[in-house]
N, C-alpha and C positions, 0 to 999 in steps of 0.2 A: 605344074604348079600344085603345091601341096593344098589339100582342103583342110579344114578345121579338124577333121578327124585324125589325119596324119600328124598334125601338130600335137594334138591332145595325146596319141598314141606315143609321140616321142617323149612325153613326160611321164611315161608308166614304165613299171618294172613288171614284166610278167612273169608268173610263177607256174612251172609244170605241175601236174597232179602228184608226181613222184616227189618232186621237192616239197611240196606242201605238206605230204604225209611225213616226211623224214624230219622237217622242221617241228611239226606238231608232235611227233614222237620225242624228239629232244627236248622241247619246251615242257613237255608234260612232267618230265623229271626235275625240273627247275622251280624255284619261287614262282608264285602267281605275277604276271605281268612281264614276265621274260619273253623277248622277242629275239629274232635274228636280225642283227644289223649287218648291211651290206655296204661297204664303201669301196673307194678307190684312192690309193696314195701313190705318190712317186716311187719309182723303183721297181724291181724286178728285172728280167733280162730284155724287156721290150720298151720300157719307159714308165708304163703304169703298171699297178698291181691291184688284183681284187683282194679285199680283206673281208671275211665274215667272222663275226664273234657273236655271242650271246650277250644281251644287254637288257637293262630295265630302265635306263635314263634317256628321256626323250629331250631333244634339243629343239629350239625354237624353228629351225628351219627343216626339220625332219618331215619326210612323207612317209605314210603307212600304207602298206598294201597287203591285202588279205586273200587268202584262198582256203578253203576247207578247214578253217579253224586255226590256220597258221599266220602268223604276223611277220612280215619283213619290212625293216625300216631303212629307208635311205636318205641321207642329208642332200641338200639341194645341190651343192657342188658336186657331189659324186653323181647325182642324178642327171647331170648335163653330159656326162660320159657314158651312162648307163641307159638313157631313154630308149625305150623300145627293145631292150635286152630282155632275155628270158634266162631265169635261174632254173636249172634242172638238176635232178639227182640221178645219177647213173650208178647201176649196179651190174657188173659184168665179170668176166674172167680176171681182169686185171685188178679188181677192187671195186670199192664203193666211196663215191666222191661226188661234191657238188661241182656243176659245170655251168659257165657262164656263156650263153649265145649272144654275143653283142654285135649288132648291126654297125655300130659306130667305130669298131676296131678295123683298122686297116691290116693289121698283122698281130699275130699272138705267138707265145713261145710254144714249145712242146708240151708243157705241163698244163697250159690252158688258163693259168692263173696270172699270166702277165699279158700285156697287149700294147700296141701303139696306135694312135689316130692320125 
């Protein structure tokens, strides 16, 4: 049985240090108040897809997550599918990209931006 900490963790989006650095660097070149919005929409090759976009407009159901000066905002509906996930930024020989590590996904596509539950 899950304790209160697990339930609370399920309503969080974790942000890796590398993702925080990258988001902060991107937002620094944008108007004040710009944040990264992470959302989930239907589509992609696995049923759902992650969407990342810069935004400055907050909605009533948004949750804000901060790390090292970077702000990531997720709407309540998307958070149901992202709770406990970690946003990471990867730089390797194949390129640089954001990556979502989502414990709620039962499978994902090869590009990592689409998943199913």
